[in-house]
N, C-alpha and C positions, 0 to 999 in steps of 0.2 A: 755329453753322454749321460743318460739317466742312471741312477743307482738301481741296478737290476740283478746283481749277482745273488744267487740263491743257493740254499743247501742242496736242493734236488733239481736236476735238469728237467726241461720240458722234452719229453720223448715223443717224437712224431714219426709215424709211418707214412711213407709215400707209396701208395698201393693202387693197383688196378689189375683185375684179372685178365684184361686184354693186353696182348703184347704190342709193342711198337707205338705206344701212346705218349712217350716222353717221360716215363718214370725216372729213369736214370739221369736224363738231361736235367730234369727238375731237381733231383736230389743233389747232383753235383753243383749246379748253379745256385741253388738256394743255400747250400753249405758255404760256398764262396761269398755269396752276397751277405749272409749273416756275419761271417767272419770279417768282411770288409766294413761292416757296421759295428764292429767292436765286440761281437759275441764270441764266446768260446764254444767251438762246434766240433762234434764228433759225428762222422758219417759211418754208419755200419752197412757194409755191403753184404746183403743177405741173399744175393743171387749167385749161384754157382758159375754163371758166365763171367763174373768178375768185371763187368764193364765199368761200374762205378770206381773200382780200384784203378783200372787202367786210365780212365778218363780223369782221374785225379793226379796222374803222373807217377803212379806206383806200379812197378813191374810185378804182376801177380805170380809169375813163374819163379821168381827169386826169393819169395817169402817162405821161410822154412816153417813158420807157424802162422796160422790165420784164424778166421772165424770158426772154422771146423773144430780146431783144438779148443777154442773157448766153449763151444756148445757141448762138447763131450767131457769137459772138465779137466783138460790137460794144460790149460793156460788161462790167464786172466786177460781182460781187455787191455790193461796197461802193458802187458807183456807183448802183445801182438800189434798194438796201434802204431801206425806210421804217419809221418807228417806229409801232407800234400805239398810238394816243393814250392808251388806257386799259389796254391789255393788259400793258404792261411788256416787250414783246419786239419784235424786228425782223422785218420781212416782206419777202421778195422777191415783189413783186406779179405778178399775171397778169391777162390779159384775152383777148379773142378772137384777138388777134394770135398768141398762143401756138400756136393750131391750125396756123398756117403753118409753124411749126418742124418739124412732121412731114415736110413736103415738103423744106424747106431742109436738114434733117439727112441725108436719104437719100444725098446725094452726098459727104458729109464723111467724112474718115478718122476712125476711132474714134467713129462717130456715137452709139454708146450710152454714151460716156464723157464727153460734153461737160459735163454737170452735175458729175460727179466732178472733172473738171479745174478747173472754176470754184470748187468748194468747196476743193480743195487750195490754190488761190491766195488765197482770201479768208476761209476759215472758221475760222482759228485763234483768233479773238477770242471764240468761243462755246463754251459747255459742251455744248449740245445743238443739233443742227440737225434739225428735223422736216420731212419732205417729205410734203405732202398730194397723193397720186396721183389721177389721173383713174380713173373706174370702167371702164376698159378695159385690156387688155393691149396697149398701144401702144408706139411708140418713146419716147414721153414717160415712160411707166411704167417701161420698160426702163432709161432714164436714171436714174430714181429708185432702182431696185433695184441698178444698177451702182455707184451712189455710196454706198449705205447699208451700215452695219455690221449692221443688223438690221431686221426687219419686225414691226410691230404690226398685227394683224388685228382690227378691230372687226367684230362680227357679231351679228345678231339670232338669238335662239334659236328658229328656225323650220326646218321640214323641208327646204325647198329650199336653205337656207343651207349645209347640210351638203355638198350636192353641189358647190356653188361653192367651199367651203373646201378640198375635196380637190384641185380643179384648181389653186387658188392655192398650196397647199403644194407641189404638184408643180412649179409654175413657179418658186418660190423655190429648190427643189432644183436645177433645171436651171440657173438663173442662178448659183447657188453653184458648180456644177460647171464651167460653160463660160465665165463672165465674171468673177464676183466671189467668190473663195474665202472672203472674210471675211464674206459675207452669211449670216445665220442667222435663224431664227424666234425673236423675243424672247418673243412670247406672244399669246394670244387674249383679246380684251376683249369681254365680254358687254355689249351696249348695248341701250337701249330695252326693258329687261327688266321684265316684269310677272309677279311670282311667283304671282299668282292664276290665271294661264293654265297649265293642266296640261301642255299640249304644250311650252311654253317651259321649264318645269321639267324635263321629260323630256329635251329636247334639251341643256339645261345639264348634266344628269347624264351624258349620253353624251359630251359634250365632255370633262368631267373624267375620265371613265373612260378615254377614248382618248388624250387629250393630257396628262393628269396635271398636272405642275407647269408646263406651258406655258400653262395657263389662269390668268389673273390672278385673285387672290382678290377684288379689287374688282369690283363689278357696278354698271353705270350704269343707273339706273331710267328708265323712260319718264317724262318730266317736261316739263310745258308751259312752264316758265320757260326751259329750255334751247332749246326751239323758238322762243320769242319773241325771244331775245337777238340773233340776227343781224340782225333788222329794225331794231335800234337801233345796229348796228355795234359790238356789244360781245360779248366772250366771256361765256358763261353764268356763269362763276365771278366775273365782275365785275358783271354785270347784277343778279344776286340771289345774293349770297354765302350767304344762309341757306337757299336752296332745296336740296332733296334731290339734284338733279342736280349743282349746284355742289359740294356737300360730297363727292359721289362722285368727281368729277374731281380734286379736291384730294387725296383719299385715293389715287386712282390715281397721281397725280404722286409722292406719298410712297412708294408701293409700287414704282414704277419706279426711283426713286432708290435705294431699298434693294436692289433686284434688280441694278442695274448698277454701283453705286458701292461697295457694301459686301460684295462677294463676294470 
């Protein structure tokens, strides 16, 4: 293992304004893959649905304090973080309470920087902090983008995904210009990919042509084992390490490390 421990973590948003494109699956499995590769990982569940929390094996309904309390200043990340029993990483959990943060944050100073401030206070013990954003451009998502060094965009290779991608890239540029100058696009991750579908291959080719090296080499295939894993409270890379999906996410973790740590 290379010497890579650092004073400040790499903070990465997993974001896409379109729902059902594999954001949470990517967040959970990347967290587990990076942990399996020896990195200290914190996963922040920024979605009130709490799917990243449940998919990491943590019961969101039993957590007395969660990300909501962090954002409104009633708790620190250290105080609410829980360990994923099988994933090997820490989680800042979320549940429906987090939806109330949208209202509570409106009247706060630096309302879009509350997560960033919390990470500055408690994040130094991690190599990577992954933020699983909700599928909307909300104040919560803005908090994620304001705290992050970079954005990973998981996307399906379908026609309508290209329209949403353009909007999201423009949003990242606006946040970079107006709020967070360190924010940049890390890369696009092709997920739920089926090479047998001609349209998907065509969209994939368009992405590579337009975004070039911003498209990760790793491709995540459509895989039933990845879809089954959350119902057992496990990341796919733990649930079935031999599955095509698990192997792809481990390869993605390796590619991300190479891209961020060895440049």
